[in-house]
N, C-alpha and C positions, 0 to 999 in steps of 0.2 A: 571570672564571670563569663567572659566570651568563650573561653575554652569549654566550660561546662555546657553552655548553650549550644555550641557546635556539636558536642558529643551527644546531647539529647536529640538534636536534629538528625544526626547521622544514624542513631539507633532507630528513630522513627522511619527514616528512609529504608533502612535494611528490613524493618518489620513489614513495611508496605510491599517491598519486593518479595519477601517470603510468602505473604498472602497471595500475591498475584501468581507466584510459581505454583502454589497449591491449587489455586482456582482454575488454572488453565487445563490441567488434566481432567478436572471434574467436568468442565463444559465440553471437552472433547468426548468424554465418556458418555455424557447425556446425548450429545449429538449423534453418536454412533448407535445409541439404543433406540432413539425415537425416529419414526418414519412411517411410511405406508405399511412396512412389515416391522412391527415392534419386536424388539429382542430384549429378553430379560437380562438383568445384570449378570446372572450366572451363565446364561447362554452366551452373552457377549464375551465374558472371560474365557469360556471354554473354546468358543470359535476363534478367538484371537490367538490363543496359545496353541491351538491344534495345528500341526504341520500339514494336515490334509482335511478333507471334508467328511471324515467318518462320523463325527459327533452329530452334526446337523448340517447336511449338505446345503440347504437353502440359506440358512443363517451365515454359514461359512462363506458362501459366494457373495452374498450381499455385503458382508463386512469387509472382506479382503479385496474385492474388486470395485466396490462402489463407495462405501462410507469411510473406510480408513484412509484411502488416498485423498478423498475429498476433505476430510477433517484436517489432515496434515497440510494440504494445500491452503486451507483457510488460515491455519496457524502461521505458516511461513509467509504467505502473501500479506497477511495483516501486519506481521512484524516488519517486513521490508518496507511497506508503505508508511508505517509509523516512523521508522528510523529515518527514512528519507525526508519525511515531513518535519521532524524535529531538527534535523541538520540544516535544512533549507531555511526554516524559520529562524534558527540561531545565526546562520551566516548572513542572512539578509535582514535580520533584526525586525521582523514583521510577523506577528502571530497569525495573520490571515493568509500567509503563504502555504501552499500545499505542494506535493510533488508534481502536480500537473500544471503549476504556474509557469514552468519552463517550456510548456508546449508539448510535453511528453505524451499526454493523453490524446490531444488533437492530432499530433503527428502519427501516432500509432493507429488511431481511428482512420485517418486518411489512407495510410498504407494498407490496412486491412480492407477498407472499402474499395480501393483501387484493385486489389487482387480479386475480390469477389466479383466486381463488375466486369473485369477482364476474363472471368470464367475459370480461373486456375483452381477454384475450390470444388470443381465438380468431378474430378477424376484423380485416382492415384493418391499422390502425396499432397493433394490440394490444401488440406487443413494446415500442413506444416509450411507450405508456401505462403499462406495467408499470415501465419505467425511470423515468418521470416520477413515478409514485406512490412508488417507492422513494426517489427524491431528496427529495421533499417530507417524507416521514416521517423520513428520516435527519437532515435539518435540524431537524425538529420535536423529535426526541430530543435533539439538541444544545442547543437553546434551553431545553428543560425542565431538562436537567442544569445548565446555567449559571444558570438562574433559581433552582433550589433552592440551588445553591452560593452564589449572591449573598446569600441570606438568612443564610448563615453566615459572611459576610465574604470570600468568594472565596479561601479558603486552599487549599493543595494537597490537604489531607485532605478538605475539603468537596467539591471537584470530583470526586475519585476515588470517594468514597462515593456521591455523587449519581449519578454515571455508572453505578455498579454497580446501584443501585436502578432506574434507568431501563432498563438493559439487561435486568434480570429481568422488568420489567413488559412490555416489548415481546416478550421471549422467550415469556412466558406467552400473549400474544396470538397469536404464531405457532403455538404448540402447539394452541391452540383451533381455529385455522383449519385446521390439518392434520387435526384430529379430524373436522371437518364437511365437509372437501373430498371430492369424488368421486374415483374411482380415477385418471382421467387427469389431473385437476388436482393430485392428490397427487404423481404422478410428475413433472410439470413443476416443482412447487414444491420437491420434494426436490433435483432436479437443479440448480435455481437457487441453492439455499441452500449447495451445495457449493463454489461459486466455480469459474468456468470461463472459458477464453479461446477456446473453439472457435468462438464467434460473432463473433470479431473481424473487422472490415471497415474499409475506408477511411472509410466514413461515420461509424462509431462512433469511429474514431481521432481525428476532429476534436474530439469532446467530450473525449477523453483529453488532447489538447493543451491544452484549456482548463484542465484540472486542473493541468497543469504550470505554466501561466501564473499560476494562483492561488497556487502554492507560491513563486513568485519573491519576493514581499514578505517571506516568512518569513526570508530570509537577512539582512534588515536587523536582525533581533532577535538576531543572534549574540552581540553584546556584552552585551545585556540578559540573555540566558540564562546567559552566563558569570558575571555578577554574581549572579544568582538562586541559583547553586550555593552561595554563601556564606551564604544565609539571607535572609529578608525584611527584617530590620532593617538588615543590611549593604547590601542593594540600595537601600533607601530613602536611606541616608546617601550613596550614590554617585549619586543622582539617578534611579534606576529605580523606576517604580511597579509593584510586583508584581501587583496586581489587574488593572490595564490590560494589562500584558504577557500575563498568563494568558488574559484574555478575547480579546485580539487573536489570540494564537497558537491558541487553541481554535477560534475562529470560522473563521479561514483554513484550519486543518488539517481541520476538519469539512467545510467546503465542498469542498475538494479531494478528500478521501476519499469524500465522498458521490457526486461525479461518477464516480470510479473504480468504486465499488461498483455504481452503476447500470449500468455497462458490462460488468462482469465477475462480479458477484455478490460476496459477502463472501469474500475470500481472507485468511485469518488468518496471524499469526506473522511476516509479512515486516516489519511495523512494529516488531516486538519483536526479531527476530534481527539485522536489519541495523544498528541503532544500537549494539547490544551488541558485535557483531563489529568495527564501525568504532572503537568506544571502545578496544578492545584493541590496535589497531594505530596509532592516531593520538592517543590521549588524549582529554581532555574539553574541549578548546578548540573551541567550536562553529564558529569560523571555518573550521576544517578538518574538524570532525566532520560537519557537515551535508552538504557535497559528497561526502565519503567514504561516508556512509550512503546517499546517493542512488545512487551507483555500485554499492555492494554490494547494495542492494535490487534494482536492475535486474538484476545478475548472478544473484542468488538466484532471482528469479521466472522469468528466462529459462531458467536451469538446471532449475528445477522443472517448467516447461512442457515442456522437452525430454524429461525423464524421464517425465512424464505421457503424452506422445505415443508414446514408443518402448518403454517397459518391457513392455507387453503388446500390442504390435502384432499385428493391426490395430485392436485395441480401445484406445480412448483413455480415460485416467482424468481426472476433474476435477482441475485443478491444486491446488485447495484441499485435496484429500486428501493430495497429496505434501507441501505446505508444512506441514500439520498433523503428518504423520508425522515430519518432521525438527524441527518447531518445539516439539512437546510435550517431548521430552527436554531441549532447551535451556531451556525455561521452568522445568522442574523443577530444572535445574542452577542457574539464576539464583535461584530461590526458596531453595535450600539455602545459597547462598554470598553472598547480598545483604549487603554490608557497606559501610562508608564508603569503603573502598579502591576500590570500583568507580567512584567519581567522580574519582579521582586520575589 
């Protein structure tokens, strides 16, 4: 009886994964077709397959230099944020945790704000110096969080509370820099803090691929995360070291998310929404939950970017505004119904 029930559940999970795998190219195809310059499905296929711009020069340029790298950036960034979210939620045993709980977002925001206010973004390699500064401070925030939590035994509660403290510390620094910034610096700073995919390019996409590669070792912790759901004592009895698992998951997640944040700015709620939605359809087994979360995260961010580009054409909204608009109600819903059943 139990074996047949597990088999049915496994088949259902595989079926859900197949549906998501089929849905992702579809939303990418739609995203590349829709915009200020609409491209027909046939024109999109011809322009995508053409090695040069002979078929339709305008469509070819729009697709290859604007929409395709942006669509791929949305897919990979959404997957990375979702994987980091599900891993942190599992290791800290809290469904309200997101990748930014460790202070990654606030640290990166402070680093970028500091670079902008110091004026490094106005000449030459300024944009990359801003990204590098954001990356350094994102990792610094993570190390501070883990260092504080280590003093308290690296428990789930200590990591969460330390992350909140670090987040507020760097947020205060961002507020101070906004106060002293000049008008044009404030404009650039606020736009960066919203999270945006409009600057996606083939060059930046290479760094996002690196974030995806960093996420791959996290899949090896699927069994350890399943064991941690039963509590630290049970995990230790089954051969899993809760502290080492949390440190490894936190470091890899923070590294991957830091890379993404440097490319896109802080895009919130993907790492919170995707794991929750995945948990509703495939359960809490991380062997299925992690790939499902990655696919849902890619779908969510791709859809949000499509909405951001088209809802007020020709004006584009920052994608972070759209994800926050849908993410806040879900966060409130999670907060009101957080119970033990959410892990079953």
